[in-house]
MDTraj code that builds the backbone (N, CA, C; nanometers):
import mdtraj as md
import numpy as np

residues = "MET VAL ARG CYS PHE THR LEU GLY SER VAL LEU ILE LEU ILE ALA ILE ALA ALA SER MET VAL VAL LEU PRO LEU MET LEU PRO PRO LEU PRO PRO PRO PRO LEU VAL LEU LEU PHE PHE PRO VAL GLY ILE MET ALA ALA LEU VAL VAL LEU ALA PHE SER PRO SER GLU ASN VAL LYS ASN VAL VAL VAL TYR SER SER".split()
xyz = np.array([
    [30.2862, 7.1200, -14.6066],
    [30.1978, 7.0584, -14.6606],
    [30.1323, 6.9600, -14.5785],
    [29.9932, 6.9459, -14.6279],
    [29.9201, 6.8898, -14.5454],
    [29.8817, 6.7635, -14.5633],
    [29.9012, 6.6324, -14.5251],
    [29.8676, 6.5019, -14.5283],
    [29.7586, 6.5088, -14.5181],
    [29.7319, 6.4039, -14.6788],
    [29.5293, 6.4011, -14.6916],
    [29.5592, 6.2476, -14.6478],
    [29.6418, 6.1322, -14.6357],
    [29.6033, 6.0584, -14.5914],
    [29.6730, 5.9859, -14.4808],
    [29.6025, 5.9612, -14.3581],
    [29.6847, 5.9093, -14.1963],
    [29.7554, 5.7630, -14.2302],
    [29.7967, 5.7347, -14.1245],
    [29.8823, 5.5625, -14.1431],
    [29.7530, 5.4888, -14.1458],
    [29.6717, 5.4900, -14.0704],
    [29.5461, 5.4289, -14.0484],
    [29.4920, 5.4255, -14.2041],
    [29.4613, 5.4951, -14.2510],
    [29.3763, 5.5039, -14.3646],
    [29.4654, 5.4511, -14.4998],
    [29.6040, 5.4615, -14.4712],
    [29.6791, 5.4069, -14.5743],
    [29.7114, 5.2311, -14.5391],
    [29.6821, 5.2033, -14.4516],
    [29.7011, 5.0690, -14.3933],
    [29.5796, 4.9534, -14.4675],
    [29.4643, 5.0635, -14.4416],
    [29.3351, 5.0212, -14.4571],
    [29.3235, 4.9679, -14.6340],
    [29.3725, 5.0779, -14.6622],
    [29.3786, 5.0759, -14.8409],
    [29.4778, 4.9528, -14.9005],
    [29.5872, 4.9474, -14.8052],
    [29.6984, 4.8196, -14.8563],
    [29.6302, 4.6737, -14.8257],
    [29.5423, 4.7025, -14.7247],
    [29.4710, 4.5946, -14.6631],
    [29.3748, 4.5300, -14.7963],
    [29.2925, 4.6182, -14.8428],
    [29.1866, 4.6020, -14.9344],
    [29.2213, 4.5885, -15.0853],
    [29.3499, 4.6567, -15.1018],
    [29.4148, 4.5970, -15.2439],
    [29.4720, 4.4700, -15.2153],
    [29.5191, 4.4043, -15.1404],
    [29.5947, 4.2756, -15.0746],
    [29.4852, 4.2013, -15.0989],
    [29.3505, 4.2421, -15.0663],
    [29.2688, 4.1029, -15.0136],
    [29.2204, 4.0757, -15.1836],
    [29.1865, 4.2190, -15.2293],
    [29.1433, 4.2159, -15.3913],
    [29.2400, 4.1325, -15.4769],
    [29.3570, 4.1162, -15.4529],
    [29.4640, 4.0255, -15.5071],
    [29.4407, 3.9101, -15.4648],
    [29.4512, 3.8783, -15.3697],
    [29.4391, 3.7262, -15.3031],
    [29.3376, 3.6628, -15.3019],
    [29.2191, 3.7279, -15.2601],
    [29.0992, 3.6178, -15.2449],
    [29.0083, 3.5474, -15.3807],
    [29.0271, 3.6260, -15.4914],
    [29.0007, 3.5751, -15.6155],
    [29.0730, 3.4579, -15.6355],
    [29.2068, 3.4397, -15.6025],
    [29.2903, 3.3094, -15.6630],
    [29.2614, 3.1847, -15.5352],
    [29.1819, 3.2247, -15.4263],
    [29.1758, 3.1465, -15.3239],
    [29.0284, 3.0855, -15.3293],
    [28.9172, 3.2149, -15.3960],
    [28.7840, 3.1609, -15.3656],
    [28.7243, 3.1166, -15.5077],
    [28.6419, 2.9970, -15.4940],
    [28.6061, 2.9293, -15.6140],
    [28.5398, 2.9927, -15.7106],
    [28.5395, 2.9788, -15.8298],
    [28.4379, 3.0745, -15.9039],
    [28.3323, 3.0674, -15.8989],
    [28.2325, 3.1817, -15.8918],
    [28.0922, 3.1925, -15.8820],
    [28.0192, 3.1508, -16.0180],
    [27.9021, 3.0710, -16.0154],
    [27.8217, 3.0626, -16.1568],
    [27.7530, 3.2085, -16.1929],
    [27.7704, 3.2299, -16.2978],
    [27.7094, 3.3669, -16.3712],
    [27.5436, 3.3919, -16.3034],
    [27.5467, 3.5109, -16.2527],
    [27.3976, 3.5506, -16.2278],
    [27.2854, 3.4827, -16.3287],
    [27.1674, 3.4915, -16.2930],
    [27.0372, 3.4626, -16.3816],
    [27.0719, 3.6316, -16.4660],
    [26.9720, 3.5754, -16.5757],
    [26.9812, 3.6646, -16.6729],
    [26.8852, 3.7921, -16.6669],
    [26.8096, 3.8037, -16.5513],
    [26.7050, 3.8775, -16.5335],
    [26.7763, 4.0030, -16.4280],
    [26.8994, 3.9572, -16.3532],
    [26.9670, 4.0629, -16.2550],
    [27.0733, 4.1204, -16.3446],
    [27.0812, 4.0984, -16.4663],
    [27.1705, 4.1780, -16.5454],
    [27.0943, 4.2909, -16.6064],
    [26.9450, 4.2699, -16.5975],
    [26.9008, 4.3560, -16.6585],
    [26.8792, 4.4998, -16.5849],
    [26.8895, 4.4922, -16.4463],
    [26.8753, 4.6129, -16.3391],
    [26.9731, 4.6773, -16.3893],
    [27.1104, 4.6869, -16.3914],
    [27.2173, 4.7887, -16.4505],
    [27.2295, 4.8386, -16.5647],
    [27.1171, 4.7822, -16.6512],
    [27.0974, 4.8265, -16.7978],
    [26.9700, 4.9342, -16.7872],
    [26.8739, 4.8601, -16.7061],
    [26.7489, 4.9509, -16.6806],
    [26.7789, 5.0378, -16.5754],
    [26.8726, 5.0688, -16.4755],
    [26.9409, 5.1999, -16.4254],
    [27.0021, 5.3050, -16.5544],
    [27.0750, 5.2436, -16.6335],
    [27.1483, 5.3432, -16.7025],
    [27.0540, 5.3898, -16.8307],
    [26.9536, 5.3004, -16.8602],
    [26.8612, 5.3517, -16.9248],
    [26.7645, 5.4686, -16.8631],
    [26.7167, 5.4497, -16.7377],
    [26.6615, 5.5845, -16.6859],
    [26.7485, 5.6849, -16.6905],
    [26.8329, 5.6792, -16.6033],
    [26.9131, 5.8111, -16.6347],
    [26.9833, 5.8836, -16.7620],
    [26.9577, 5.8009, -16.8739],
    [26.9660, 5.8782, -16.9912],
    [26.8665, 5.9394, -17.0096],
    [26.7289, 5.8750, -17.0134],
    [26.6469, 5.9160, -16.9979],
    [26.6082, 6.0851, -16.9490],
    [26.6058, 6.0712, -16.8368],
    [26.6085, 6.1973, -16.7096],
    [26.7139, 6.3143, -16.7816],
    [26.8486, 6.2674, -16.8298],
    [26.9541, 6.3410, -16.8343],
    [26.9237, 6.4305, -16.9538],
    [26.8125, 6.3779, -17.0478],
    [26.8131, 6.4232, -17.1705],
    [26.6435, 6.4457, -17.1956],
    [26.5887, 6.4517, -17.1186],
    [26.4516, 6.5138, -17.0914],
    [26.4216, 6.6108, -17.0363],
    [26.3447, 6.7107, -17.1006],
    [26.3682, 6.8742, -17.0492],
    [26.3085, 6.9087, -16.9270],
    [26.3511, 6.9845, -16.8856],
    [26.2607, 7.0150, -16.7284],
    [26.1501, 7.0840, -16.7323],
    [26.1092, 7.0836, -16.6345],
    [25.9469, 7.1539, -16.6327],
    [25.9302, 7.3083, -16.6306],
    [26.0610, 7.3407, -16.5686],
    [26.0555, 7.5037, -16.5408],
    [26.1816, 7.5741, -16.6646],
    [26.1110, 7.5233, -16.8029],
    [26.2139, 7.5831, -16.9013],
    [26.1326, 7.7102, -16.9310],
    [26.0537, 7.7702, -16.9139],
    [26.0406, 7.9211, -16.9142],
    [26.1071, 8.0222, -16.8292],
    [26.1627, 7.9645, -16.6953],
    [26.1885, 8.0102, -16.6102],
    [26.3594, 8.0433, -16.5639],
    [26.4304, 7.9576, -16.6888],
    [26.5649, 7.9600, -16.6914],
    [26.6091, 8.0920, -16.7437],
    [26.7155, 8.1461, -16.6970],
    [26.7641, 8.2775, -16.7343],
    [26.9133, 8.2546, -16.8279],
    [26.9217, 8.2963, -16.9378],
    [27.0103, 8.2912, -17.0233],
    [27.1157, 8.4054, -17.0091],
    [27.2510, 8.3942, -16.9141],
    [27.3320, 8.5041, -16.9245],
    [27.4204, 8.5055, -17.0563],
    [27.4259, 8.6491, -17.1073],
    [27.5265, 8.6495, -17.2273],
    [27.6609, 8.7666, -17.1667],
    [27.7790, 8.7162, -17.2079],
    [27.8536, 8.7962, -17.1978],
    [27.8860, 8.9237, -17.2734],
])
top = md.Topology()
chain = top.add_chain()
for i, resn in enumerate(residues, 1):
    res = top.add_residue(resn, chain, resSeq=i)
    for name in ("N", "CA", "C"):
        top.add_atom(name, md.element.get_by_symbol(name[0]), res)
traj = md.Trajectory(xyz[None], top)
């Protein structure tokens, strides 16, 4: 059986998981970001949706295989 994780990578993953549990309890809460910054992920998602549903330029060169 092939080992996917080495001992070092497991220790790093445990340290990251522990820091994600402990650090929010120690650090003070941050103020919310400005409203303009919240529109960046929404804009990126909208652009990805538009690109996903827009037709490609080479529609005539698409070959449909039927079985």
